[in-house]
C-alpha positions, 0 to 999 in steps of 0.5 A: 740372924740373931747371931750376926746381929750378936756379932755386929755388936762387938767393938774394936776392944772385944772383936778379935780375928776369930769373930772376923773369920766366923763373920766372914762365913756368915756374911757368905751364907746372907750372899753379902760378898762385900761383908765376906772381903771386909771381915778377910781384910782384917784377918792378918795371922797366917793360921787362916790363910788356907780358909782365906784362899779357899774363900777368895777363890769361891768368890773369884772363880765361882761367884765371879767378884773382881778382887784386885781392890783387896790385893790377894796375891795367893789368889793371883798366883793360883788364878790361871792355874785354875782357869786352865780347868774346868771347875764348873762341876765341881760342887754338883760333884761334890753334892752327888757324892754326898748324896749317894753316900747318905743313900747308901747308909739307908738303902744300898739299892739306891747308892749307884751314880745316875747314868749321865748323858751326852753333852750337846751344842745348846744352851739355855740362858736366863736371869734370877730376880728378887723383886725385879733385882738381880741376884748375884751368886745363886746356883742354877743346875741342869735337871735329867730326871723329873720328880722331887729334888734338889741340887744333891741328886743331879750330876750336872753342872751348877752355874753361878748368876753373875752381878745381873743376875744372869746365868748361861748354861753351856753344852747342856747334856741330851738328856736335859729335862730342864733347870733347877735353881739352889738359892739360900733360904733366907733370901726367899722365905718371904717371897712367891715364885710364880713357877717351879724351883725347877721347870720342864723345858724343851730346849728347842723351844724355850732357850731363855728361863727366868726365875723371878721371886715377888712379895709373897701373898698375906693376909692385909687384915685378919679378924674374927668376929661371931665365930666368922673369919673376915679377911682381906688378902694382898696378892702382886701376882693375882690373875683370874687363874688363881685361886686360894687356900686359907689354912689353919694350923696348930701352934700348941706342940701337943698336938700334931702340926700335920692337921689343918683345916683349909677353905678354897677361895675363888680369884675373885674373893680377895676381900670376904669372910668364912664361917668358923663351921665352914673351916671345921668341916675341912679340918682334918687330924693327923691320924690319916697321914699314919706318920707316927710310931703311936697311931691311937695318941689322943694328940692325933685327934685334936683337929684344928679349931676344935678347942679353944687355943691360939692358931695359925693362919696363912693363905697360899696360892693355887693353880688348878689348872696347871700342875706344873706351875707351884707358888710357896708362901715362902718357903718351908716356913710359916713366917707369914702366919697371922696368929689368932685365939678362936674359942671352941671346946674349952676341955676335952670330950669324955669320948677323947679322954677315955681315948687317950687312956687307951680305953678304945672300945668304950670311947667307940661307944661314947663317940656313938651315943654322942654324935658330932662333927668330931665324933663322926670324924674320929669313928670313921677313921678308927674303922679305917685305919684300925683301932687295936694295936697288934704290933708296934714296928720301929716307927709305927703300929700295926693296926687291926679292928678295921671295918671299912663298911662302919667307916663308909657308914659314919663318913656317909652320915657326916655327909648327910648331917652337914652336907657334900663338903668337899673335904668329907667327900674326898674323904669317902671317895678315899674309903672306897678306893681302899676298899676297891669299890671304884664304881662308887669311888668314881661317882663321888669324883663326878660330884666333885668335878661338877663343884671344882671343874678346873682340878686337874687332880680331880679329873686324874682321879676319875680317869684312874677309877674309870681304868680300874673299874675295867673301863680302859678306853673310856679312862684313857680317852677321859685323860686325853680329853682333860689332862694335858700330854706331859702330865699324862706321860708323867702318869700313864707310861706303865699302861701305854707300854702293858696295852702297847699303846705306842702312839701315846708312848715317850719317845725314849720309851717307844725307842726301847721298847722297839728294840726288845725282841718278842713283843709281838707274841705278847698281843693277846695280853695287850688285847686283855689290857686293851679290853679291861679284862686285867685278871684274864690278863695276868692268868694269861702272863703267869702261863707264859715261859718265864723270861725277862720280857715276862718280868718286865710286864709282870712288874709293870702289871703290879705297878699299874694295878696294885689293888691286885697285888695284895700280897706285896707292900709298896716298900716290897714292890719298890725294891723288888723293881729297883732290883730287876731293872738294875740286873736285867741282862737284856739292855733295852729291857732294863733301859725301858723299866728305868725310863718309866720311873724317871719321873719318879725319882727311882734311878 
């Protein structure tokens, strides 16, 4: 935007055709189509003829801009030729090829084209608006898989919206799952969407879908007095089912920006106050993310609100009951944050200083002798993740010195000293899970569910914890009672196949399974899974003759019960699964394995 303002500052004596072409490109990026045409009309020399033709073609064919007033003879001459051809999939295929090229350079197993479905007679219509105004020329596309995505991973048509913001996707494919939206970031960075950028639809039930952007959630006021944060929130889409997270993050680039302090407020608390100590209790530091090559750098242990500094505060809406509703407070930006100076500790502690000098043992002793919330958090994490460097890897470090019992001890000390705050309980449940203490893990979830019964992630985690304890049927029943069928399918198809619960399976998976010969011979294995006897089930599986069917069950077992497969990393398993699914000679087994991971974007 700054560059565009500079160009607008040119006058008649300084602007030239090079600048006009740059201005046309910028206008296109800003969706100012009239500005594109005005700039192109000022370019008379033939040096840019080909670029101009392509821009005119794009505006006329894809965006639907009427070009007759601009006397574009070259476009008119080519128009009949192009109208005889179907170019509606051009851009999606281009993006798909770019994605595959990038994927191939990173991982050859990901580079194969996605299988395409067959076209049907169905169609879907809808509209894209921002503040109730139509958006002309943004692209809508078919989704044929679930998982995180953009237009780069779809092989199906991209359809532009017309001047009324409306679109129609005709002859959608039989493996259609929903539609996605590709829209310039600058148009929505300060807006919110009351649904996802893409949504999964049943074409028989929903044939009209609208993407409606509205003014974002933001602070009407934010102030600090006597270590209490006073806030008032503005939200044009406020409803009783919506809650909010107020979050503080570092602005100082010396510290890792993954660190944050968050506090959840309910829908009826649009105006209120939060003690800073409550935010500090619910803060973390980025050591928990293991994303740095220097795991033990002190910059990763300086949590938000710990030192005196300027912090960015944001408010984000949240739908705890609906996992498929995602609301962003400005996509991929902190433009709506409020900056505020918070007084904390003026300098790092002696323990932090020792940690910064890699004198880990001395730092641990100091933290243990000078216990505070900050000290206990660091002690818990150092024993949970490791505190000695065993190996320097390309993008991370392999750490030793892990002692889960001590991590549990220090986390329990925090809880006993500072109360059963949500963040502390979550940390303790995760530590129990890592240590395979699933009974203790589930007991923590029971406490959290009492506080936040609307949180579907708690219910999911609790049910999986029951399953990992061997309480398979109980966990399945709990999920059926608390989680929607569509989300259960997203999570649990591997469990359904292992236990041969055909009544619960996705139709596509059931179709493939029914065509596989020999499934009936695994009835004893299925029964062991349903009874929660997982070790016995694995032993039974290992005793069987090698076959592709046995290999399929082995893969799904390792996928469902990761804690029982201690010899393989996630990346190793990921590559093994993909390779197996693509090399299986039994077509139905290959398709079943791919279908199970269709939700996870593996194929």
